[in-house]
Backbone bond lengths (Angstrom), bond angles and torsions (degrees), N, CA, C in turn:
res aa  C-N    CA-C-N  psi(-1)  N-CA   C-N-CA  omega(-1)  CA-C   N-CA-C  phi
1 X - - - 1.473 - - 1.526 108.48 -
2 X 1.342 116.67 133.97 1.464 120.58 -178.96 1.521 109.73 -71.95
3 X 1.325 115.58 141.08 1.464 119.15 178.09 1.516 110.32 -80.39
4 X 1.348 116.03 154.84 1.459 120.16 179.63 1.524 110.28 -74.61
5 X 1.327 115.40 157.84 1.460 121.94 -174.35 1.514 110.26 -119.25
6 X 1.320 117.53 136.45 1.455 122.10 177.03 1.530 109.50 -78.50
7 X 1.328 115.76 150.53 1.457 119.92 177.82 1.526 110.13 -85.55
8 X 1.320 115.25 149.99 1.457 122.21 171.00 1.523 108.73 -94.71
9 X 1.320 117.25 148.16 1.450 122.15 176.28 1.526 107.56 -109.66
10 X 1.331 115.85 115.27 1.455 122.19 -174.23 1.521 110.97 -126.95
11 X 1.334 115.86 160.73 1.462 122.10 179.14 1.531 109.89 -60.26
12 X 1.339 116.29 127.41 1.459 121.80 -176.63 1.531 112.16 -61.83
13 X 1.323 116.60 -27.52 1.467 119.77 -176.48 1.519 113.02 -73.12
14 X 1.325 117.87 -2.01 1.462 121.52 174.90 1.527 111.80 -83.83
15 X 1.342 117.68 -5.46 1.457 120.23 -169.01 1.531 111.29 -119.31
16 X 1.321 115.54 144.90 1.459 121.80 178.16 1.526 109.92 -89.03
17 X 1.326 114.77 168.07 1.461 120.40 177.89 1.522 111.21 -60.01
18 X 1.332 116.70 -39.90 1.472 119.82 -178.25 1.519 111.50 -59.34
19 X 1.326 116.59 -33.22 1.458 120.59 -177.60 1.529 112.30 -74.19
20 X 1.341 117.74 -18.69 1.469 121.70 177.97 1.521 112.48 -105.08
21 X 1.323 117.50 3.41 1.463 119.46 -174.48 1.530 111.84 -58.36
22 X 1.332 117.14 -44.04 1.458 119.68 -179.36 1.519 112.60 -62.76
23 X 1.335 116.55 -39.75 1.465 120.75 178.29 1.523 110.06 -64.27
24 X 1.332 117.08 -45.10 1.464 120.68 -177.86 1.529 111.63 -66.82
25 X 1.316 116.95 -35.41 1.472 119.43 176.94 1.527 111.20 -67.18
26 X 1.336 116.28 -40.36 1.470 119.47 177.83 1.525 110.60 -65.31
27 X 1.329 116.23 -40.21 1.458 119.63 178.87 1.523 110.75 -66.23
28 X 1.339 116.24 -40.73 1.466 119.52 179.46 1.513 112.38 -59.69
29 X 1.336 116.71 -38.20 1.464 120.17 178.09 1.524 111.07 -62.92
30 X 1.337 116.98 -36.99 1.462 120.38 179.78 1.526 111.37 -72.09
31 X 1.343 117.16 -39.17 1.466 119.76 175.61 1.535 110.34 -58.91
32 X 1.321 116.72 -42.31 1.457 120.45 -179.27 1.520 111.30 -67.05
33 X 1.322 116.18 -41.79 1.460 120.42 -178.57 1.526 111.43 -68.41
34 X 1.314 116.69 -44.98 1.463 120.65 -171.50 1.524 113.02 -83.26
35 X 1.335 117.34 -39.42 1.467 120.87 -172.59 1.519 114.08 -121.82
36 X 1.344 117.86 0.41 1.467 122.29 -174.80 1.534 110.74 56.34
37 X 1.314 114.49 44.50 1.465 121.90 -172.63 1.523 107.92 -118.58
38 X 1.332 117.22 127.19 1.459 121.93 177.34 1.525 108.66 -82.37
39 X 1.323 116.40 110.92 1.461 121.86 -173.00 1.531 112.74 -88.61
40 X 1.328 117.71 -1.89 1.468 119.89 -171.39 1.520 113.12 -63.50
41 X 1.318 118.90 -38.96 1.466 120.26 179.51 1.527 110.79 -64.34
42 X 1.332 116.55 -42.33 1.465 120.09 177.02 1.519 110.68 -63.70
43 X 1.332 116.59 -40.86 1.469 120.39 179.95 1.525 111.04 -63.31
44 X 1.335 116.62 -40.74 1.470 119.41 178.80 1.520 111.26 -61.97
45 X 1.329 116.69 -40.79 1.467 120.27 178.89 1.529 110.44 -64.98
46 X 1.326 116.85 -43.62 1.465 120.40 177.89 1.527 110.92 -61.04
47 X 1.311 117.04 -39.46 1.457 120.87 -178.83 1.526 111.38 -65.81
48 X 1.322 117.02 -34.89 1.471 119.75 175.79 1.527 110.42 -62.83
49 X 1.323 116.01 -46.04 1.471 119.79 178.59 1.525 111.48 -63.97
50 X 1.333 116.36 -38.61 1.463 119.50 179.56 1.525 110.90 -63.06
51 X 1.320 116.61 -44.99 1.463 119.49 -178.63 1.521 112.21 -67.82
52 X 1.322 116.74 -24.20 1.465 120.83 176.28 1.527 112.88 -90.19
53 X 1.353 115.76 3.37 1.473 121.42 -179.94 1.536 111.01 56.68
54 X 1.333 116.15 39.97 1.465 121.09 -174.36 1.522 113.13 -116.18
55 X 1.338 118.54 8.71 1.463 120.30 -174.55 1.523 109.63 -108.17
56 X 1.339 117.48 103.95 1.466 119.30 179.24 1.523 111.79 -71.35
57 X 1.322 115.43 138.30 1.458 119.81 179.57 1.509 110.71 159.67
58 X 1.328 115.34 -159.72 1.459 121.41 -177.60 1.524 109.88 -136.56
59 X 1.343 114.68 153.55 1.458 121.88 174.45 1.516 109.07 -121.30
60 X 1.326 116.02 142.67 1.463 121.89 171.92 1.521 107.68 -96.29
61 X 1.323 116.78 125.74 1.459 121.95 -171.32 1.517 110.18 -129.18
62 X 1.324 115.81 135.52 1.464 122.50 171.87 1.521 106.76 -122.33
63 X 1.321 116.15 117.20 1.454 119.24 -173.59 1.521 109.18 64.65
64 X 1.317 116.42 -117.26 1.456 120.76 176.37 1.527 111.56 -111.52
65 X 1.332 116.60 9.13 1.462 120.49 -176.55 1.521 111.36 -102.03
66 X 1.331 115.67 127.33 1.461 121.38 172.92 1.521 108.03 -80.61
67 X 1.329 116.55 124.95 1.469 120.21 -177.31 1.531 112.17 -115.94
68 X 1.329 117.46 -3.66 1.460 120.09 179.24 1.518 110.56 -170.88
69 X 1.330 115.17 164.17 1.464 119.14 -179.66 1.523 109.97 -157.65
70 X 1.321 114.91 160.46 1.454 122.87 171.41 1.515 106.65 -143.23
71 X 1.332 117.24 144.10 1.457 118.55 179.28 1.519 110.53 -144.22
72 X 1.321 114.74 164.35 1.462 121.45 174.85 1.521 108.88 -139.41
73 X 1.314 115.85 167.14 1.466 122.52 171.46 1.521 107.35 -128.21
74 X 1.310 115.50 150.64 1.457 121.51 -179.83 1.524 110.02 -106.31
75 X 1.322 115.92 136.14 1.464 123.22 173.85 1.523 107.34 -127.95
76 X 1.323 115.78 91.12 1.466 121.87 -175.55 1.537 108.75 57.75
77 X 1.331 118.88 -114.48 1.472 120.31 -178.17 1.530 112.59 -95.16
78 X 1.321 117.16 11.18 1.465 121.43 179.03 1.520 109.92 -111.63
79 X 1.322 116.48 142.96 1.462 122.60 171.88 1.526 108.18 -116.62
80 X 1.324 116.24 138.55 1.462 122.07 178.14 1.524 107.99 -117.80
81 X 1.321 116.34 118.78 1.468 120.86 175.96 1.524 106.97 -75.18
82 X 1.331 116.14 112.28 1.459 119.83 -171.68 1.509 114.38 -82.05
83 X 1.334 117.36 -38.22 1.459 118.78 -174.79 1.525 109.42 -171.32
84 X 1.327 115.70 156.94 1.458 122.83 168.81 1.522 106.69 -144.27
85 X 1.320 115.97 137.85 1.467 119.29 -179.47 1.522 109.04 -159.44
86 X 1.335 116.10 141.08 1.460 122.34 172.97 1.517 108.75 -135.97
87 X 1.325 115.70 144.50 1.457 121.58 -179.81 1.520 110.47 -73.03
88 X 1.308 115.23 143.70 1.466 121.03 -177.88 1.532 109.92 -106.17
89 X 1.318 115.18 157.90 1.451 120.76 171.81 1.508 115.49 72.91
90 X 1.335 117.78 22.58 1.463 119.49 179.18 1.530 110.50 -82.28
91 X 1.332 117.82 133.44 1.469 119.54 178.43 1.531 111.19 -70.69
92 X 1.295 115.52 150.06 1.476 122.48 173.88 1.520 112.90 63.06
93 X 1.325 117.62 24.44 1.471 121.06 176.68 1.525 107.70 -115.41
94 X 1.308 115.99 123.81 1.462 120.95 -178.78 1.526 109.37 -79.85
95 X 1.319 116.91 127.15 1.460 121.35 178.07 1.515 112.00 99.77
96 X 1.318 116.04 143.95 1.451 121.62 178.49 1.517 110.70 -75.09
97 X 1.335 116.23 166.70 1.467 120.63 175.76 1.523 110.12 -58.84
98 X 1.327 116.57 -40.59 1.461 120.21 -179.84 1.525 110.90 -61.52
99 X 1.330 117.05 -43.30 1.462 120.21 -179.96 1.528 111.42 -64.82
100 X 1.321 116.52 -38.11 1.465 119.96 178.13 1.526 110.22 -66.67
101 X 1.326 117.43 -40.36 1.463 120.54 176.47 1.528 110.89 -61.15
102 X 1.326 116.75 -41.32 1.461 120.43 178.92 1.536 110.92 -62.29
103 X 1.324 116.05 -41.27 1.463 119.91 178.63 1.528 110.76 -64.11
104 X 1.316 116.68 -43.84 1.467 120.97 177.93 1.527 110.86 -60.45
105 X 1.313 116.67 -44.86 1.461 120.29 179.66 1.520 111.79 -62.98
106 X 1.320 116.54 -43.18 1.464 119.69 179.99 1.530 110.94 -59.21
107 X 1.319 116.60 -42.56 1.463 119.82 179.02 1.523 110.92 -62.16
108 X 1.331 116.68 -44.81 1.465 119.41 -177.40 1.526 111.41 -69.03
109 X 1.320 117.71 -44.86 1.460 120.27 -178.82 1.517 111.63 -64.63
110 X 1.336 116.63 -38.19 1.462 119.18 176.79 1.528 110.90 -61.93
111 X 1.333 116.01 -41.57 1.465 120.04 177.39 1.527 111.01 -61.21
112 X 1.327 116.96 -47.69 1.459 120.70 -174.38 1.524 112.21 -69.95
113 X 1.317 116.82 -45.10 1.463 120.41 -178.85 1.526 111.18 -61.94
114 X 1.330 116.34 -30.68 1.459 120.39 -178.56 1.534 113.05 -96.78
115 X 1.328 116.80 10.90 1.467 121.04 175.35 1.518 108.21 -93.10
116 X 1.343 119.40 113.68 1.467 121.38 -174.53 1.521 114.07 -58.53
117 X 1.334 117.26 -28.43 1.463 119.46 -176.81 1.528 112.85 -79.02
118 X 1.328 117.55 -11.83 1.468 121.32 -178.73 1.522 109.32 -91.77
119 X 1.328 116.16 116.04 1.465 122.03 179.91 1.525 112.67 -100.53
120 X 1.318 116.61 -20.46 1.469 120.10 -176.15 1.527 108.41 -148.65
121 X 1.336 115.56 142.25 1.462 121.75 176.71 1.529 107.81 -130.01
122 X 1.324 116.12 130.93 1.460 121.90 177.12 1.520 109.17 -122.70
123 X 1.327 115.92 151.20 1.460 120.55 176.09 1.521 109.48 -154.10
124 X 1.333 115.79 135.07 1.452 121.95 169.04 1.522 107.13 -135.28
125 X 1.315 115.96 96.36 1.460 121.47 -178.75 1.525 107.87 -87.48
126 X 1.321 115.38 83.29 1.464 122.67 -169.16 1.523 112.98 -56.91
127 X 1.319 117.82 -40.42 1.457 119.62 -173.28 1.527 113.08 -76.44
128 X 1.327 117.92 -21.08 1.460 120.90 -173.95 1.532 110.57 -88.75
129 X 1.319 118.64 125.54 1.464 120.90 -178.81 1.525 112.05 -58.82
130 X 1.314 115.63 149.64 1.458 121.01 -178.37 1.526 110.66 -54.08
131 X 1.315 115.63 138.29 1.451 121.74 -179.09 1.512 114.79 89.30
132 X 1.350 117.31 -14.42 1.467 120.44 -174.93 1.517 112.20 -54.86
133 X 1.330 116.23 -46.85 1.461 120.72 -177.79 1.530 111.12 -124.68
134 X 1.320 115.60 24.18 1.467 119.88 -176.92 1.516 111.93 -59.96
135 X 1.326 117.18 -40.34 1.458 120.31 -177.01 1.513 112.98 -61.88
136 X 1.334 117.41 -39.75 1.458 121.24 179.31 1.524 110.40 -63.38
137 X 1.333 116.03 -45.52 1.461 119.79 -179.51 1.532 111.38 -66.72
138 X 1.320 116.74 -44.43 1.466 119.70 -178.53 1.524 111.50 -64.03
139 X 1.322 116.79 -39.04 1.467 119.86 178.84 1.523 111.33 -64.47
140 X 1.337 116.77 -29.32 1.468 121.02 178.27 1.525 112.17 -84.36
141 X 1.334 117.62 -0.04 1.454 120.82 175.81 1.511 115.70 94.48
142 X 1.330 117.67 19.51 1.466 121.82 -179.19 1.530 111.10 -85.79
143 X 1.332 115.70 151.43 1.458 122.58 166.51 1.518 108.08 -93.69
144 X 1.337 116.84 141.30 1.459 121.53 -177.91 1.521 110.82 -113.41
145 X 1.328 115.36 143.60 1.466 123.01 178.58 1.529 107.68 -132.52
146 X 1.319 116.44 125.14 1.469 119.30 -179.69 1.531 109.75 -77.91
147 X 1.314 115.30 135.66 1.458 121.64 177.55 1.525 109.82 -124.26
148 X 1.317 115.73 153.45 1.460 122.83 -176.94 1.524 110.04 -114.57
149 X 1.318 115.82 136.65 1.465 122.86 171.17 1.518 105.86 -103.16
150 X 1.332 116.30 110.75 1.461 121.42 -172.49 1.525 110.24 -112.70
151 X 1.334 115.70 146.04 1.462 121.79 -173.59 1.520 109.79 -132.13
152 X 1.333 114.84 138.57 1.460 121.63 175.17 1.529 108.84 -121.49
153 X 1.337 118.36 124.78 1.473 119.09 174.55 1.520 110.18 -69.62
154 X 1.328 115.89 144.92 1.464 120.71 -179.15 1.522 109.00 -106.64
155 X 1.317 115.21 115.58 1.457 120.50 177.88 1.522 109.14 -159.27
156 X 1.287 114.74 144.62 1.461 120.69 175.58 1.511 116.05 73.17
157 X 1.337 118.56 12.27 1.470 120.63 -179.44 1.529 109.22 -91.48
158 X 1.322 116.41 69.17 1.458 120.15 -173.58 1.517 112.47 -85.78
159 X 1.328 118.00 -16.20 1.459 121.64 179.59 1.517 108.93 -127.34
160 X 1.332 117.05 147.20 1.466 118.88 178.30 1.520 110.47 -64.86
161 X 1.332 118.02 151.48 1.466 120.35 179.78 1.529 110.39 -67.24
162 X 1.318 115.68 155.04 1.462 119.68 176.67 1.523 109.58 -69.97
163 X 1.308 115.55 144.14 1.463 122.36 -179.46 1.519 108.23 -112.73
164 X 1.321 116.01 106.61 1.466 121.92 -178.30 1.522 107.93 -116.57
165 X 1.326 116.01 93.83 1.457 121.69 -177.04 1.519 110.33 -121.86
166 X 1.339 117.89 153.16 1.464 119.83 172.60 1.533 110.90 -57.35
167 X 1.312 116.51 156.35 1.465 121.20 -175.62 1.522 112.70 -58.37
168 X 1.340 117.59 -28.65 1.466 119.29 -175.76 1.531 112.81 -79.97
169 X 1.356 116.79 -3.14 1.455 120.17 -177.01 1.524 111.12 -117.08
170 X 1.336 116.37 150.93 1.458 120.90 174.54 1.530 109.91 -138.10
171 X 1.316 115.22 145.87 1.459 122.19 175.22 1.520 108.95 -98.09
172 X 1.331 116.41 134.98 1.468 119.81 175.98 1.530 109.24 -150.81
173 X 1.335 117.12 162.71 1.470 120.09 177.60 1.524 111.94 -65.73
174 X 1.318 114.96 157.40 1.466 122.45 177.18 1.526 111.03 -62.96
175 X 1.333 116.24 142.82 1.455 122.21 173.73 1.533 108.86 -125.98
176 X 1.321 116.29 154.10 1.466 120.04 -179.98 1.522 112.16 -58.39
177 X 1.324 116.12 -34.20 1.467 119.30 -177.62 1.526 113.06 -75.53
178 X 1.328 117.93 2.09 1.466 121.31 179.47 1.529 113.27 -82.41
179 X 1.317 118.55 -5.41 1.456 120.77 -172.19 1.526 113.38 -56.21
180 X 1.323 117.29 -48.51 1.472 119.95 -175.49 1.522 111.13 -65.61
181 X 1.334 116.91 -45.89 1.464 120.05 179.71 1.522 111.12 -65.76
182 X 1.329 117.28 -36.24 1.460 120.71 177.84 1.521 111.02 -65.91
183 X 1.332 116.87 -37.76 1.469 120.36 177.78 1.528 110.69 -63.45
184 X 1.323 116.99 -39.81 1.472 119.61 177.93 1.520 110.66 -64.36
185 X 1.334 117.02 -40.28 1.460 120.17 178.62 1.526 110.94 -64.06
186 X 1.331 118.07 -46.89 1.467 120.98 -178.11 1.523 110.75 -60.01
187 X 1.334 116.62 -43.05 1.466 120.17 179.52 1.530 110.84 -60.75
188 X 1.320 116.81 -40.28 1.469 120.47 -179.76 1.523 111.35 -74.32
189 X 1.344 117.03 -40.55 1.458 120.98 -176.44 1.524 112.22 -67.66
190 X 1.344 117.45 -29.95 1.462 120.73 -176.48 1.525 113.42 -100.40
191 X 1.308 116.71 12.61 1.463 119.22 175.94 1.532 109.71 -63.78
192 X 1.345 117.41 125.23 1.466 123.28 -178.33 1.534 112.71 59.59
193 X 1.313 116.15 29.74 1.464 122.73 -178.09 1.525 109.25 -98.95
194 X 1.352 119.24 147.15 1.472 119.99 178.80 1.527 113.51 -54.66
195 X 1.331 117.47 -34.86 1.459 119.72 -177.64 1.521 113.20 -69.55
196 X 1.337 117.28 -21.49 1.464 119.01 177.43 1.533 111.27 -73.31
197 X 1.337 117.50 -16.32 1.455 120.76 172.28 1.528 110.90 -74.81
198 X 1.329 115.92 -30.63 1.456 121.91 -175.95 1.517 111.65 -86.67
199 X 1.327 116.52 -40.74 1.467 122.42 -178.09 1.517 108.56 -125.54
200 X 1.336 116.50 106.01 1.465 118.82 -175.49 1.522 113.12 -74.01
201 X 1.339 118.89 -6.12 1.464 120.67 174.71 1.522 111.41 -62.38
202 X 1.330 117.03 -27.89 1.461 120.39 -178.96 1.532 112.72 -69.73
203 X 1.313 117.91 -11.95 1.462 120.38 -172.37 1.518 113.72 -85.08
204 X 1.326 118.17 -9.77 1.466 121.04 -179.32 1.517 109.92 -141.38
205 X 1.317 115.92 158.50 1.465 120.42 177.58 1.521 110.16 -65.93
206 X 1.336 117.34 -42.55 1.461 119.80 179.30 1.533 111.56 -63.05
207 X 1.323 116.33 -41.02 1.460 119.74 177.09 1.520 111.86 -64.07
208 X 1.331 116.54 -40.64 1.470 120.79 178.25 1.517 110.94 -65.07
209 X 1.336 117.40 -33.31 1.463 120.77 175.93 1.527 110.53 -64.51
210 X 1.327 117.56 -41.21 1.464 120.33 177.53 1.525 110.86 -63.49
211 X 1.324 115.47 -42.69 1.468 120.93 176.88 1.527 110.78 -57.98
212 X 1.334 116.75 -48.09 1.462 120.65 -178.30 1.520 112.28 -66.74
213 X 1.323 117.07 -40.73 1.463 119.99 178.22 1.519 110.97 -60.27
214 X 1.327 116.41 -39.75 1.460 120.33 179.81 1.520 111.26 -63.06
215 X 1.334 116.82 -37.08 1.461 121.49 -178.97 1.522 111.83 -78.96
216 X 1.336 116.23 -47.33 1.458 120.89 -169.48 1.527 112.49 -84.21
217 X 1.320 117.28 -40.19 1.458 120.27 -171.46 1.515 114.71 -105.60
218 X 1.328 117.34 -22.38 1.461 119.18 -174.23 1.523 113.26 -119.87
219 X 1.311 118.02 13.95 1.472 121.95 175.31 1.523 112.20 52.00
220 X 1.344 115.32 44.58 1.453 119.07 -179.27 1.513 113.43 -70.99
221 X 1.320 117.19 -13.06 1.466 120.78 -179.85 1.524 108.37 -146.29
222 X 1.314 116.69 70.03 1.454 120.41 -175.01 1.525 111.37 81.05
223 X 1.326 115.52 -171.65 1.468 121.66 -179.89 1.528 108.58 -91.84
224 X 1.329 116.70 117.27 1.458 120.66 -176.65 1.527 110.67 -55.70
225 X 1.326 115.89 135.26 1.465 122.49 179.77 1.526 109.99 -110.41
226 X 1.321 117.04 100.74 1.456 120.74 176.04 1.522 112.88 -59.41
227 X 1.363 118.77 -44.43 1.469 119.56 -178.53 1.529 113.83 -60.88
228 X 1.335 118.47 -28.23 1.468 120.86 -179.11 1.520 112.41 -89.00
229 X 1.329 117.68 -4.16 1.464 122.09 -174.11 1.519 110.50 -105.42
230 X 1.334 116.14 131.91 1.466 121.30 -176.00 1.528 110.22 -139.39
231 X 1.318 114.76 158.68 1.456 121.57 175.34 1.521 109.04 -131.13
232 X 1.327 114.94 151.64 1.466 122.07 170.33 1.521 106.94 -108.02
233 X 1.326 116.28 122.78 1.461 122.46 -171.31 1.519 110.02 -116.39
234 X 1.333 115.60 139.28 1.466 121.24 172.76 1.526 108.16 -76.41
235 X 1.315 117.49 123.04 1.467 121.52 -173.40 1.526 112.70 -62.16
236 X 1.334 117.52 -34.47 1.469 120.31 -174.18 1.522 112.48 -76.74
237 X 1.334 117.36 -51.33 1.469 119.30 -175.05 1.523 113.39 -103.73
238 X 1.355 117.81 -2.04 1.465 124.57 177.98 1.522 113.44 63.62
239 X 1.314 117.63 15.18 1.456 120.35 176.01 1.542 109.61 -77.01
240 X 1.316 116.32 146.51 1.460 122.07 177.32 1.528 108.82 -84.69
241 X 1.327 116.77 127.59 1.461 120.80 -179.88 1.521 112.18 -112.32
242 X 1.324 117.66 -5.59 1.459 121.74 175.95 1.515 109.70 -161.23
243 X 1.316 116.99 149.28 1.473 119.24 178.49 1.517 110.56 -156.24
244 X 1.323 114.38 154.55 1.458 122.53 169.40 1.519 106.70 -136.06
245 X 1.325 116.62 132.26 1.458 122.84 178.07 1.521 108.45 -120.88
246 X 1.324 115.89 139.14 1.450 120.23 -178.11 1.515 112.43 -132.66
247 X 1.323 115.80 155.10 1.461 123.05 176.12 1.522 108.74 -136.99
248 X 1.332 116.12 155.23 1.457 121.28 171.58 1.517 107.97 -94.53
249 X 1.321 116.61 121.63 1.457 120.48 179.59 1.526 112.03 -103.41
250 X 1.325 116.53 -9.72 1.461 122.28 171.92 1.526 106.55 -168.90
251 X 1.337 118.37 167.65 1.473 118.73 178.54 1.520 113.48 -56.42
252 X 1.330 117.85 -30.95 1.459 120.21 -177.52 1.525 113.55 -92.83
253 X 1.337 117.86 -14.23 1.465 119.83 -168.56 1.525 112.95 -126.23
254 X 1.322 114.95 130.38 1.455 121.70 165.37 1.517 108.50 -100.29
255 X 1.331 116.00 159.60 1.464 119.95 -179.14 1.519 109.08 -138.19
256 X 1.333 116.98 129.80 1.454 122.56 174.85 1.523 107.73 -80.34
257 X 1.321 117.19 108.72 1.460 120.30 -178.50 1.523 112.44 -85.61
258 X 1.336 116.68 -21.88 1.462 120.09 178.35 1.524 109.54 -162.66
259 X 1.320 116.17 134.02 1.462 122.03 168.45 1.519 106.88 -142.26
260 X 1.316 117.24 126.37 1.463 120.08 179.04 1.518 110.19 -155.58
261 X 1.320 114.21 156.96 1.475 122.56 -178.09 1.519 107.86 -134.99
262 X 1.316 116.47 139.82 1.469 120.84 177.15 1.531 109.48 -59.13
263 X 1.341 117.73 139.09 1.472 120.29 -177.91 1.526 113.81 -51.55
264 X 1.328 118.27 -32.51 1.473 120.87 -178.07 1.528 112.82 -70.34
265 X 1.343 117.53 -14.32 1.469 120.52 -175.84 1.523 112.78 -119.15
266 X 1.319 117.13 16.41 1.458 119.98 -179.74 1.526 111.57 -80.20
267 X 1.342 113.65 164.70 1.470 123.16 176.99 1.534 112.16 66.99
268 X 1.355 116.61 25.91 1.467 120.12 176.72 1.529 111.77 -124.75
269 X 1.324 117.10 16.48 1.461 120.36 174.90 1.515 115.17 85.52
270 X 1.348 118.54 6.99 1.459 119.85 -176.73 1.521 111.52 -68.61
271 X 1.331 117.82 -44.12 1.463 120.22 179.72 1.526 110.50 -62.49
272 X 1.322 116.93 -39.74 1.465 121.37 178.69 1.534 110.09 -61.21
273 X 1.335 116.38 -44.25 1.460 120.95 179.56 1.532 111.46 -64.59
274 X 1.342 117.32 -41.71 1.458 121.01 -179.78 1.528 111.10 -65.26
275 X 1.328 116.72 -41.55 1.461 120.03 177.15 1.529 111.42 -62.36
276 X 1.326 116.06 -42.55 1.459 120.21 180.00 1.526 111.12 -64.73
277 X 1.327 117.58 -37.88 1.461 121.09 178.82 1.530 110.57 -65.16
278 X 1.331 116.62 -43.30 1.460 119.45 178.61 1.529 111.05 -63.53
279 X 1.335 117.12 -42.33 1.457 120.51 179.52 1.521 111.06 -62.21
280 X 1.317 116.81 -43.23 1.468 121.34 178.31 1.528 110.48 -59.64
281 X 1.328 117.12 -44.79 1.466 121.13 -178.55 1.526 111.35 -67.42
282 X 1.336 116.93 -39.40 1.462 119.50 177.32 1.529 110.80 -62.84
283 X 1.329 117.26 -41.27 1.460 119.76 -179.86 1.518 110.73 -64.91
284 X 1.321 116.96 -38.09 1.466 120.37 177.80 1.526 111.06 -64.33
285 X 1.338 117.11 -26.54 1.461 121.45 177.45 1.526 112.47 -81.44
286 X 1.329 117.34 -6.66 1.458 120.78 178.58 1.511 115.06 104.32
287 X 1.329 118.31 2.11 1.461 120.58 178.69 1.531 109.90 -72.76
288 X 1.319 115.99 149.99 1.462 121.00 178.28 1.524 112.39 -109.79
289 X 1.344 116.79 -3.82 1.455 120.35 177.24 1.520 109.29 -156.89
290 X 1.335 114.75 159.43 1.459 120.52 175.17 1.524 107.73 -134.03
291 X 1.326 116.26 142.64 1.459 120.78 -177.39 1.521 110.30 -126.00
292 X 1.319 115.31 166.93 1.459 122.68 173.95 1.521 108.02 -159.82
293 X 1.324 116.02 165.73 1.463 120.86 174.75 1.518 109.29 -119.57
294 X 1.325 115.70 149.13 1.456 121.38 -178.46 1.522 108.70 -150.65
295 X 1.307 116.31 144.62 1.458 120.97 175.84 1.528 109.16 -74.87
296 X 1.316 116.52 132.25 1.463 120.34 -175.75 1.528 111.90 -57.52
297 X 1.341 117.10 -33.52 1.464 120.28 -179.00 1.520 112.92 -68.77
298 X 1.320 118.88 -16.59 1.462 123.07 178.83 1.531 108.17 -82.92
299 X 1.329 115.55 73.61 1.454 121.19 -169.43 1.526 113.14 -64.20
300 X 1.338 117.76 -36.89 1.469 119.85 179.33 1.523 110.57 -60.55
301 X 1.336 116.95 -43.33 1.458 120.44 179.79 1.525 110.86 -66.88
302 X 1.330 117.02 -43.09 1.463 120.25 179.38 1.526 110.50 -59.06
303 X 1.322 116.99 -43.71 1.464 120.65 179.69 1.522 111.22 -63.72
304 X 1.336 117.01 -39.32 1.468 120.42 177.82 1.525 110.31 -61.99
305 X 1.325 116.99 -46.97 1.462 119.72 -177.24 1.518 111.63 -65.09
306 X 1.326 116.78 -39.54 1.465 119.57 176.41 1.527 110.94 -61.84
307 X 1.334 116.34 -41.63 1.467 120.52 178.96 1.524 111.94 -64.89
308 X 1.334 117.06 -27.73 1.466 121.83 179.99 1.525 112.70 -85.55
309 X 1.321 117.47 0.40 1.460 120.18 176.55 1.508 115.36 100.14
310 X 1.331 117.72 8.50 1.463 121.07 175.08 1.525 109.39 -79.74
311 X 1.320 116.02 146.93 1.458 121.43 171.58 1.534 108.25 -127.38
312 X 1.309 116.45 154.58 1.463 121.09 -179.75 1.528 109.10 -80.58
313 X 1.320 116.31 115.32 1.458 121.68 -179.11 1.524 112.84 -98.21
314 X 1.353 116.74 -15.33 1.458 119.58 -172.16 1.526 108.06 -167.10
315 X 1.314 117.43 144.51 1.459 122.22 174.97 1.520 109.16 -122.97
316 X 1.331 115.85 141.02 1.461 120.54 -179.78 1.520 108.75 -143.75
317 X 1.331 116.49 173.82 1.462 121.55 -175.10 1.526 111.59 -111.70
318 X 1.324 115.49 140.75 1.458 122.03 163.50 1.530 106.77 -103.16
319 X 1.318 115.97 140.52 1.462 121.07 -177.41 1.524 109.46 -129.62
320 X 1.344 116.42 137.98 1.468 121.77 -176.49 1.524 109.58 -137.40
321 X 1.324 115.13 135.40 1.474 122.81 174.74 1.520 108.65 -130.25
322 X 1.327 116.05 135.76 1.463 120.68 177.11 1.520 109.51 -130.55
323 X 1.317 116.06 129.37 1.454 120.76 -177.47 1.532 111.07 -66.91
324 X 1.322 118.20 -37.61 1.479 121.26 -173.69 1.515 111.77 -59.64
325 X 1.334 117.34 -34.84 1.458 120.33 -177.73 1.514 112.14 -77.43
326 X 1.349 116.69 -14.35 1.456 120.00 -173.52 1.527 111.01 -123.23
327 X 1.336 116.34 22.19 1.461 119.90 -179.15 1.517 110.17 -69.81
C-alpha cells in the first residue's frame, strides 16, 4: 500500500491559473451547494491575477498538483485575507482539507503580521462556518466577530411595496452619479457602528467610495443589479438619506450588498421599505431567494431581517488585527 504524502507550501505566484483550475472548480461547487452562490466570476478574476503573477499568497502542493490555496490583497497599509480553500477526499494526501487550510492560513498570517508595512489585517471567510479557523486567527492575535448569512425566500411579491415617505423625500432607482453621495451616507450611517470595526472603509468617505466601486463597478460581490438598487433622496439638497444595493450571485439568488439609512431618518420604516423593493425587483428578475450578511452584534438589524422573513442559513467569522493596539 502506498504511503500518504505531505503537502508542500509554496509561493502562490509560482503557479498559473491552469494549475489551480481543479481547486477553483471544487471550491465553486461548494459555494453553490452551501450558499447558492455562482463562484465562476470570482474564479475568472482570480485566474487573471494568477496568470499575471499578481496574487500574493500560498499554494499547497502534492507532487505537481495544487490541492489548496490562500491569498490576500493589499490596500495601502491594510491586508485583506480574501480566501482559503483545500480540496477534500484526495487519495494519498496526508492531512484533511481543514488541516491543510489551517497550515496555509498560518503561513499567510505569519507573513502579514511580520510585515512592517502592514498595520491592519481584515478577513471575512464567508464560506467557512464560524469557528472553523478561529483558533488560527486568535493565536495570531486577531479579534473575531460572528456574522450571519441570512436568506429570504421570494414568493408572492406580485406588486411593488407601498412607498410612504415624508413629502421632502423621494424614492428613485440607483444612478451611476450617486456614488459620491452614497459614500457620504455610508460614512455617516456607520459612525460608531459594529461593522466599522470589521471594515475600516466605512470610517471615511474615501474608504466608502472604494467599497462602493468594488460593488458597483468591479463586481466584487456578484453582478451588480441596477434594477434592484434604489436610493431615497432629499428633494431640497439632493442628498441621499437611504439606499439599498443589490447584486445577482446566481440565477436563483439575489444578494443585498448594502442597506443603510441616515441616523436622522431611522425607526420610520425606510429600511423595511427598501428591503421590500429590492426583493420585489429580484423576484421580477427570476430569483427565488435573496440573501444578506449582518454582524450578530447588530441586534436591531437582525431583528428587522427576522421580521421581514429572513432566516439564518449560515454563520461565519470576521477577523481583525491591528498593529497599533499590539505595539
